[in-house]
N, C-alpha and C positions, 0 to 999 in steps of 0.2 A: 959650207959655213957662211960664205958671203951671200949665197942665195937665201939661206935661212934668215939672216939679218935683214935682208931686203924685204922678205915677206912680212917679217915682224914689224918692220918700219912702215910698210904699206898699211898693215892692219891698224897700226897706231894712228896713222894719218886719217884713215877712214873713220875710226872711232872719234878722233878729235873733230873731224868735219861734222860727224853726226851730232856730237855734243854741242858744237857751235850752232848747227841748224836748229837743234832743240831750244837752245837759249834764245836764238833769234825769233823762233816761233813763239816762245813764251813772252818775249818782249813785245812782239806784234799783238799778242792777245791783250797785253796790258794797256795798249793804246787804242784798242778797238772800242768805239762808243758802246755803252750798255744798251741792251735791247729795250725796245719801247715797253714801258710798264703796262702790264695788263690792266684793262679797265675793270675796276671793281664795281659790282652792282651795289646800289645804295642800300639794299637790304642786308648786305654783308657788313656795312659800315657801322650799323647800330644793332647788331644781333643781340648783344647783352641787354640793351634797353628793351628790345622787342621781347626777349625771353621773359624779362621781369613783368612787362605789361601783360603778356599773354597769361602768365601764371596767376597774376592778380585777377584777370578777367574771367578765369574759370571758376572763381569762388565768390559767392555772394556775401558770405559773412566773414568778418575779419578773424573769427575764431577758427576758421577752417584752414587746412593745410594749403600752401601755395604751390604744391607740386603740380607739374603739368601732366594731365591725364595722357596715358599712352595712346588713347583713341583720338586725341586732338590733332589737328593738322600741324605740321612743323612750321616754325616761323617763316622759313623760306617760301611757304606756299602762299603767303600774302602777295597779292598783285600790287606792285609799286607804281605809282604815277611817275611817268618818265619826265622828270624836270630838266633833263639835258636837251630835250627837243621841244618841250612845251612849257609854257608858263601862263600866269594869269595875274590879275591885279584886283585886290578887294577894296581899294580905297573908295571907289565910286560904285561899288556893287550894290545891287538891290537886295534887301533882306526879304527872303521868301517865307521864312518861318523861324520860330524859336521855341525851344522846349527845355525840359529839365537838363538834358545832357549836351545839347548842341544848338548852334544857330546856322541856318542854311542861307547862303548867298547865291544870287544869280549873277553870273558874269560871263566872260568869254576867254577861251584858251587860244593862245597864238604861239607861233614858233619862237623858241628861245634864241637869243643872239649872244655870241661870245662865250661858248662853253670852255672854261679853263682847262678841263681835262683833255678835251679834243685837241687843244693846242700843243700838247705834249706828243701827240702821235704824228709820225712822219706823213706828209701829204701823199695821197694815192693819185693814181692817174686821173687827170681831169675828165669828167663825164659831161655829156650834153644834158642840159637842164631844160625842162619844159617850162612854159609860162606859169602853169599851175603850181609847180614846185617852187618857183621863185616868189610868186605872190600867193602865199597860202591864205586860205580863207579862215577867219576865226571861227571857232566852234562854241556854241552856247553850252555852258556847263553849270552845274550846281555844285557848290563847295560847302560841305558840311563840316564846320569847325567846332572843336570842343568848347563848350560854354564855361567850363570851370576846370580846375586842376585835376580832380578825380574822374573827369569824364574821358580822359585819354584812353584808359583801359577799355571803356565801353566801346569807343569807336574802333579801337584795334581789334576787339573781338568781333565787331560787326564787319570789319574788313576781311577777316578770316572767312566768315559766312559768305559774304559777297564774292570773294575770290573763288570759293568752291562752286558757287552757283554760276558765276560768269564763265567758268571753264567749259560749261556745256553750251553748245551753239544754240540750243532751243531756249535758253534763258531769256533772250531778247524779246521773245513773244509773250513773256509773262512778268518779267522783272525789269525795272529801269536799268539801263546799261551802266555798268560800273567801270571806271577808267583807272582806278587804283587808289592807294593810300599815299598821300603826300607826306613823306617822312620829315619834311622841314617844319611842318606845323601840326602834324597828326590829323590832317583833314581828309575826308573821303570825297573823291571826285566822281561825279555822275553826270549823265546827260541832264540838261535843263528842260523840264516840262513844267511850265508855270501853273498849270491848272490841276487842282485836286478834285476828287469826287465830291468833296464838300462844296467847293465853289460851283461845281457843275450842277449840284442839286439846287443850290440857291438860285441860279439862273433859270432853271426849269420851273421854279415857282412863280416867276414874274409874269408869264403870259396868263391869259384867262384859262379857266379850268378845261374848256373844250380843246384848246390848243395843247395844253399839257397832256390831256388824255390821249390825244392823237399821237403825240410824240412818244409818250411812254409805251404805247402799244407796240411800236417797232423797236424802240430803244432798249427797254428793260430786258427783253429776252436775250438780246445780243450781249449786253453788258454782263448779265447774270451768267450766261454760258461761258464767256471768256474768263470771268473771275473764278468760277468753279473749276474750269480747265486748268487755270494757273495754280490754284490751290492743290488740285490733285497731282499736278506735276511736281510742286514743291514737296509734297508728302512722299511721293515716289522717290524723290532725291534724298529723303531722310531729313527734311528741314521742317521745323515747327516755327511759324512766323512769330506768334506770341503777342502781336499788337495790331490785329486787323481792324481797321476803322476807315471811314471815308477820307480823312485827312492823310492816311498812309497809302492811298491809291491815287496814282497820277493818271490823268486822262489825256492821252496823246492821240496822234493821227497815224494811220497806216499809209496814207497817201502822201504825195509831195506838195500838197496844197499849202500855201503860205498863211492861210487864215488861222488865227489862234482862238477864235470864238467858235468852238466846236458845236455848241448848242445851236447857234444860228446855221451852221453848215449842215447839220443833220436834218434840218427842216425839209431840205430837198433831197434827202438820202434815205428813202424808205427802208433800205436794208441795213442801215447803220454800219455799212461795211468799212467805213473809214475810222471808226472809233477804236481806240486801243487802250483799255485800262491796264495799268501796270502796277505791281506791288513795289513799295519802297519802304524804307526805314526798318532795318532788320536788327535794331539795337536791343530788342528783347528776344531775339530768336535763339533756337536751340538746334543742334545737330543730334539726331538719334542714331544709336548704334545697332538698331534692329528692334523690332517689336515696340514696346512702350518704354524701353530703357533710354532715358534722355541724358545726353551729355551737355551740361550747362555751358553755353558760350556767351552768356551775358553776365556782366558784373553788377547789374542793377540790384540793390540790396533787397528789394521787396516790391510786390505789386503796387502797394500804396505809394511807394516812393517814385514810381514812374514806369516800371516794366509792365505795361498793360494799361488800358484806359477803362475806368469804372463802367461806363455805360455799355461797353462792348465785352466785358468780362463774363465768362460762363459762370453759372451759380457755384460750381465746385471750386472755383478759384477765389471766391469771396469768403474765405475762411481763415482761421488762425493758422499760422505757419507758412502762408504764402506759397502754396504748391506750384510747381512748374507748369507752364502751359503744355497742352498736348495737341495731337491731331484733332481730337474731339472738341477741344475748346476753340481751336481755329475755325472749325465748321460752325460752331455757335456764333462766334464773332462775325463771320461773314454773313450768317443768317440775319443778325441784327443790322449789319451794314446794308444789306439788300432791303430789309424792311424799312430802314430809314430812307433809302432811295425811293421806295414806293410811296411812303407817306409824306416825304418832304421834310421830316423832322424825326429825331430819335423818340422811341416810345417812352423814354425816361426823361424827356426834356423838362417836364414840369417839376421834377424833383432834384434838379441840379444844385439848387441852393441849400438843400437839406441832405447832408451826407448820410445821416442815419436812415431816413426814408428811402434814399436811393439804394443803400445796401440791402435793406429789407425787400425792396421791390426786385432787385436782381436775384436774391437768394430764393425768392418765391418760384422762379422758373416759369413765370407766365407774363412775358413782356407785353403781349397784346392786351392784357387786362388793364394796363395803365395808359393806353393810347386813347385819345379823344375820338368820339364818334366820327367827326369830320375827317380825321386822318385815316380811320379804318375804312371809310367809304372809298378812299383813293385806292386802297389795297384791293377791295372787292370789285372795283370797276375793271380791273385787269383779270379777266376770268381765267380760272385754272391755276393761278399762281399762288394764292393764299395758302393752300394746303401744302404746296411744295416748300414754301419758305418755313411754314410751321414745323415741318419735319426736322429741320436743323436746329430748332429751338427747344427740343425736349430737355427737361430738367436733368435727367440722368445721362451721363456721357455715353453709356452703352446703348441707349435708346436712339441715339442720333446715327444717321447714315455716315459712312466715310465719305470723303470728298469724291472718290471715284463712284460710289453708289449713288450719291446725290446727283452727280452729273448724268448718270444713266436714267435718273427719274425725272429729268427736265420735261415739262409739258411740251407737247408737239405744237 
């Protein structure tokens, strides 16, 4: 009996000690500091806003449904500019260009200082820093800022397209490098390349005709090949650019030379190996889901309002109803762009002041008929190229080559 009471008492003491230990353990947990809050990506902070903007961007007319197409990329697929490690200042930035939807500034990106979120994270083991990591060099960037309130959805849609393109490592050979969407102001951040094909063409016109002819002989074939290669690559990725023109092509360098005057640089470069034309401005672009079925990723309400530029629109797009651009209309627009490069001016330049005449000329499907004789002579001086350019300017879309076929037809 005594032994039984002893065992019972021992078990009670063990249970009491166990309960006490449990209480102490619980108390200890109550005084343990909370774990470091996980860092939330900025794309998660405004997902509701992004959902709304994306749904608006997928519909051109206000009468259409704002449901997000199941074929559209999710909001999280937008590449976000990392403001925790990089920043920039627009106060003294140079305006590179302005359009219906946006203004583009040239400035520099530099490392951020004093990240408030990082201060909440316990310090890690100190690491040895190199001089380059302590004194980071600023990077030249272009900041594309919405020009008005309803432009935000346009830039958000463009950021989706650019994020999709930039995910492919080959993109940097054909498209200006995209660094992300700055969610603080809705701006698109890209590499800064200050010279467009427009300004390049203007500089080529300044020397005398003999100098220009000599330069064009080795320069045009190189630029044409790289632009058609880039277009064929975009179409292979299922992207319709929708607004190809000289001002939407940036002319950069493949080498590390510091000169920004590429026209002067190529005078001593007979192979034009350093020139790198890159497509930019995808605000009127579409993603295709296969075949000719286009998924609209632009919120521009119509071609007349800004999605596409009159002088570079294919004849089938200058109609009532503002049809979406296609791979075939991209080929036509690049054909007009390269024709402008050859002539030094658009074939429709004389009709810019009269919209009715311009529309009639575009719908005719014969752009060379409206060029002056002196301009046509510049085309004919470059033997073998007139017929190649003409093939992309057929009035009927089905009569034009695809970008891949056009590339294969390049003169030797």
